[in-house]
Steps between C-alpha positions, in 0.01 A plus 500: 500500500493860371177639359678609181798349322821668608342654812607433858359187665198546721567473871243406761583531868771661710737696278816405687422129493398516137832660418686226684305224325565670169871494579474125569358453150779717356746254654328228292353340812141400564335559837180309418641158607590650838147629536356163405724326749420746778147645451383784717299280734818311596682810623574436867535859621491843335635822650335769292683818413539734793599864457704484823723204413478579126487134400274198448569130554347165405564170680466162324535149631763284334464124434724418803251688724742789552411857404640755260415869512541733199518871567523808283501868588702820519857397424687686775252374762490135391879489455547593866321177588718286272794300638573311176490566126493270197810512281516459123467122533188530716681398819460697824798679646545722803363853458688732734413861587782630278363291213162662557655848498681420178179377337318815606776716353557307176155361425216667683611866490580498124159347428330748731675793333365375168149520641461123551315358797725231645344180633689230686380138468610260777407172669545308822472130583329417829479164682178309552579408860457698704267697276588868500278752674349657189352789697847619600582685180822654631656156553356349183611782270869463581803295391393524135698394194506763228410372152529819298434873486293629209420852382153591374444803281165677511403690184486879537141613434439797272210576735744656750599768251134565417423550870788744534379696198160515670656668803493190720804427716583127494655352814637147517422283803664161460640206688821503293830611647605864474742449207245314290227749587722798412609346169143416398386848602768659281412270210130583538565872525367526857826663603784648299870539590561840652148547636450571867267210577520229762543124482445333835467152641204418719693509828653838421160630387340391828777657708514836324149576379387659825791740530605668179382592152593381153364401162474120509488325163619141566424284807684167495469192724168637618282326755118500504512771764724717281248473217215592729693797639581626154147459365294602800723726703699483817322272742544440872705211633197301623343511157831399346531198725156380407594496131825303522332174403312638200639453151636820345249501215207462738623785716540726197149411384357580840677837504405600146196682370509335156615143428599376155430128481769396250877503548573725204649848523329598173168474684602807704527701178160378386353583841639853478364543146155370589489691828577829331266414217212435742567831673504682164185322386311609812624855449388499135160372603459780751616753242274370225406132487657159541669384184716199432865593552752217470824562692806612307862527604477880483326471838839392641666826398350707782520486876258291710184660638525605865282352770313829537471570129143623428291326236409833342817708466515873437587431135189283466289767670637753252397272211154434644420867559659612172302261282182571700536869415540420130203263486261714704585808293433324171185322620337818638602693187329242278199489731429874484636612162552174314186536289628834369837355404356200317193686370255244640188506719560544871424203717468699821139603445383177339178364657495178697482179292616688189722316251877498575671827395823546310599759761510260796637219284801721412551577870484131589731401213752773584506391864571139400776608259666706773493203738633270229804718425552582866531125555826524307613788724421293807758238398770720653476619859836670559470783248670319209454680171495200266162348589522267198818330623448122491134528403531246219659250738169492686253342256225475763506875559492569124212258461305675776551844346413394146209289622360791701525726192324245279220448754457875529451527123231229513323665797496848343410401146262213571406529868201723438250552778619224732831688533347848446734557205448661163730405209774759439648631176865441409604856579333476840690179568826672402435783746429252781822311426695828471383614845587155637852523349534828685535292816841381379615856430358622830683217676830636366409844631429355845829308499684826432383649830744404782314328781716672761349836412145382566518525878124473539490144372437230762571130505259220583525135601775529762450204736790534744458724801753776528640383830585163346697647211879528528624856477683439173176380339300805603679697230389272216243754384781737404664222302191409300574389146419777254624478143425864440790576736735205461543150362402200701769452759679173544610336817384487856607246755214257549574371844339314779475749789663386821374624832853641548760580237676204339839509661866414462813654648726539207473574134621262235835629370493606133661185367388262771220357293733255336844521660522131577448434133730764349795271441293220349443472125139488383354153486310397191162357600462130419271397213145396584430135560402317177226286653190581700566467865349599825436271784456398851850408605796717581779272366546139393347286767324785680140611503384858539189712529321342212547594133458286190594494136244270352184707552454853358422778742576860567835603359777638714814660370779266393792475738846396400750320716880493509707241683832606641755221548589448861 
C-alpha cells in the first residue's frame, strides 16, 4: 500500500515485473492464488534474464507430469520464436511471418514511438517423455505461443534536466530497441529533433566505433561488451571475448571509477552536488578554515572540475595574499602605533609577568574580529561579490560565527590573566569590530582585480602529472572562473574519456530523431494503477526475479502498462 493516501503504491522488486503484476490487478485478477499453488520452491527450471537473448523463462511441472514454460522478453525477439498466438477467445492459432510483421508494424512500433518498452509474454508446452534437454536453450526457447504484447512506460526523471543544467552530457545505454530508445530519449530531453547526434544499436556501434567519429547520445540493444566499451574505452578483441559472459551491469561497474548503489537517476544529481560541495569545502578550508557547507543546486550551474584542477586556484591565491596584506598591515600598525591612537599605555615595553595590557588585548581582539569577518568572505571561492548569498540557509555556519563572537566577548571581558586579556571599553570594542568589518570591504576590492592580470600568482595542489593530461585540459588555467571578468559559465560536456574517439560513420539527419513516429498521434499515458503492486512474476502463472507487494522496502518508480489487442 502507499505510504500516504492518494500516493502511488509502493513497489518492491524488479520494476518491469512489478508493472506487469500491477496490470494484472488492474484487470481485476489476483495473482496470489497462482503463487500459493506454485510456490518458488516448486519451480522446475528457471532461465534467468540474459542480455544476449533478451528474455527470461520459467518452467513448471503440470499435474499430468508434462511441462509448461513461460517466457517474457523483448517483443521483436520473442515474437520471432513464436509459431502460434492466442486469439480473443484464448485459443491458439497459427502465427505466420506476415502476421508477425503486421504486429510489429501495428502494435510494437506505435508503442515504441510513444516511448513504451514492449514486452512479449509467451508459453510452450513440453512433453514429459522423453524429458527435454534443458541445457539446450536454443531448442527449448522455440515454438512458443504468444499470449500478449504489453507496453511499459518509464517516468521521465527531472534529474536528467538538472544534470544537463550542470553541464553533464547524459547518454542512454539501454537494451530497448532503437525506436523505443529514441522516443524515450526525446521525451527525456537527451536528444532533440534537428540535433546532429547519433542513435545506434549495439551491433552498429561495435562495427563503426573503431573507424569514424560522431557524437553518440543513444545506444540501443546494447550488450555487456558495448557497455564496457562505452564506459572504459576501446578494448582489444581478447579482452572483449573474456567479458561476453559477464552481465552488463557488472561489466559497467568493473569499468567505472565511481559506483552508485541504487537504481535511481536522481542519485547521479546528488553525487554531482556532493562531489562539487566536497571539492569546494576543501578549497574553503585551505583558503581559511573548514566550515559546514551544505550542497545547493547552484553548484549545478557551473561546469565540472577538470581532472588536473588545482586545489588552490589563482583566484584563491589572490584572496589569500590580499587578505594577508590587509591583516598584517593593520596588526603591525596597532603593534607599533596603537597606543598613540587609543591613548593607552604601550604593552611593548611591559616587564615580564606584568598584568595584561589593553594594548595587546586590542591587538588580539582586532585579529579575532578580522578572522571572524573574513570567515564570511571565505564562503565564496570564485570571486563572487555577494558573500552573504544563502548565509541564512546555513544555520550551522551562523551559529559558529555568533558563538565565536560571544565566546570572544567572554574571553576579553572576563578572561583576565589566564587568557592575558584586559577588559576593553565600548569605544575600543567598536574600533575592533570596525577594523574587522573592513575585511568585507577589502574583499570587494580584491574581487575587483581581474585574476588574469596577476601573472605572478601560482596554483597549488595539482595532482596530475603534465604528461597524463589531455591537451585540451592543459588550457584550463586560462579558463579559470573569475567573477570579476565574467559570470559563471554554464555547460561543459562531462564525458567518459575513451582511449580513442567515440565513433560513428554518419550524422543523424536533422529530423531523424523521430521520423518513424511523425505520422502517429501522441498517445496519452495510461493512469497509474490504483492498488499497490510489485512482485516476483512476469505475468499470470509466471514467476520472475523476485519482488513482493506485502512487505515494505525500498521504493522504485511506478511503471504503467498498456495491453494492445492482438
